[in-house]
N, C-alpha and C positions, 0 to 999 in steps of 0.2 A: 600190915597184915601179919599175924603171928605164924610161926612155923607149924602150929597145931590147927591151922584153918582146916575145916573138915572137907571142903569140896573143891576149892580153887585157890590159886595164888595169882596175884597180878602185880607186875612191876612196871614202872614207867621211868623215862628219862628224856630230857630235852637234848637235842643234838643240833649242831650248827650245820645244817644241810637242808635243802629244799625238801618238801614232802615227797616229791616224785623220786628224788635221789635216794632218800631214806627208804622208801618203799622198794626200789630196785635192789638195794642192798639186802633188805630183809627177805626178799623173794628169791635170792640167789642161793642155791644149794652149795655152790662152790664157796661163796663168802661165809656161809654158815660153818664151814669147816674150821674157820678161824675164831669162832666164839662159842660154839655149842660144845661145852665140855663133855657132854654125854655122847657126842658123835664127831670125833676128831678124825683127821685124815680121810675126809670124804671122797667118795668116788661115785660117779654116775653109773648105774647099772640098768637103767631103763628109762622110759619116758617120764621125766620129772621124778624119778625114783633114785634115791641116793642111799648109800650105806656108809657108816662110819664106825669107828671104834671108841668105846667109852673110856675116858681117862680114869673112871672110878673102878670099873670091874673088868675092863679089857674086852668085854663082849661086843659083838657087832649089833648095831641098831639101825633099822631102816627108817627112812623119812621120805614121804611124798609131799611135795610142796605144791599148793594150789593158790595162786595169787589172783586177786581181782584189782587191777590197777585203778579202776574207776572209784572203788571204795577205799583203795589203799589198805586192803585187808589180805592177810596171808594166813591160810590154814595149813597146819602141819599135821599130817597123819604119821604116827610113829608106832614102832613095834620091833620086837626081836626077830620077826620073820616078815618077808614081803607079803605074805598072804594073811597076816594077822595084825594089821595096823589099825589103830584107832585115832579118831580126831580128838587129840588131847591138848593141842597147843594152837594158839593163834597169836598173830601180831597185828596191830592196827597202827597206822601212821596218820597223824593229823597235823595240820598247819599250826605252828606255834604262835604266830602273830596275833590271831584273834584272842588268844589266852593271855596276851601281854608279854610274850616272849619276843625276841628280836625278829624283824623281818627276815625271811629266808630260813627260819628255824623250824624244827619239827618236834613233835612229841611222839615217841614210840612207846606203845603199851603192849606188853605181852601177858597172856593169860595161859596158865596150865591148869587142867582139871585133874582132880585126884580120882583114880579108879577105886572102886569099892575094895579091891584086894591089895591096894598099894600099902606096903608095910610102913609103919610110922617112921622108922629110921630112914627109909628111902624118901619119904615125903619131906622130912626135915632137911635132908640133903638137897632135895629139889628147891626148897624155899631159899636156902643160903646160896645155892648155885645161881638161881635166877637173878639175885641182886648183883652178883659178880658179873654174870653174862651181860647185864645191861650196861655196865661200865666198859666192858670189852667192846660191845657194839658201838657205844659212843666214841671211844678212842679210834676204832677202825674206820668209822664213817668220817670223823673229823680229820683224820690223818690221810685219808685216801682221796680218790678222784672226786667224790661227792663234795668234799670241802673245797677242793680246788675250783670246781665249777661255781660254787657259791661265792668264793672270794673274787672270782673273775666278774661275776654279776655285780657285786658290790663296788668293785673298782671302776666299772663302766658307768655307774650312776653318779 
C-alpha cells in the first residue's frame, strides 16, 4: 500500500509465537513502549490509559488499549490529550498455520486510519513507521517469553 493511501494503511507480519501469546503482547501497553515509535517511555496514567513520548516530535501521546481475547483484536484509541482520543489504530492476530505458515505461528495485522486533517507529511511518516514497527514487534515477540513458550511446546512434541 503506498504512502499516499487516502484513508488507511495496513501492515502484516508472521511471528513465531502462538496467537494467544502474540495477542497478549499486542494488548500490552507496557510492551508497546518498546515498539510504538510515536509513544515511547510509556507510563500507565489510568485504567488501560497510557501516555508516552513521540520520538518524532517529543510530544506526549495518549493511548487507551481495548483488547478482545476471543477475537484476538486490539483497538487503540490515540490522541494528544486523554479527553480527545480517537479510534485510529487496531491490531488483529490470527493463527498462521491455516495460511500455510508453521504450526504455532501467528500473523499480526495492524491498521491505522487517516484522519481528514492529517497532514500529508505526517501520513507519509506513519506509512514508513508502520513497516518498521512491524519488524520491531516480530523481533520483540520472537526474542521474548512468547517465543520461549512456543519453543517449549515444540520440544515437548
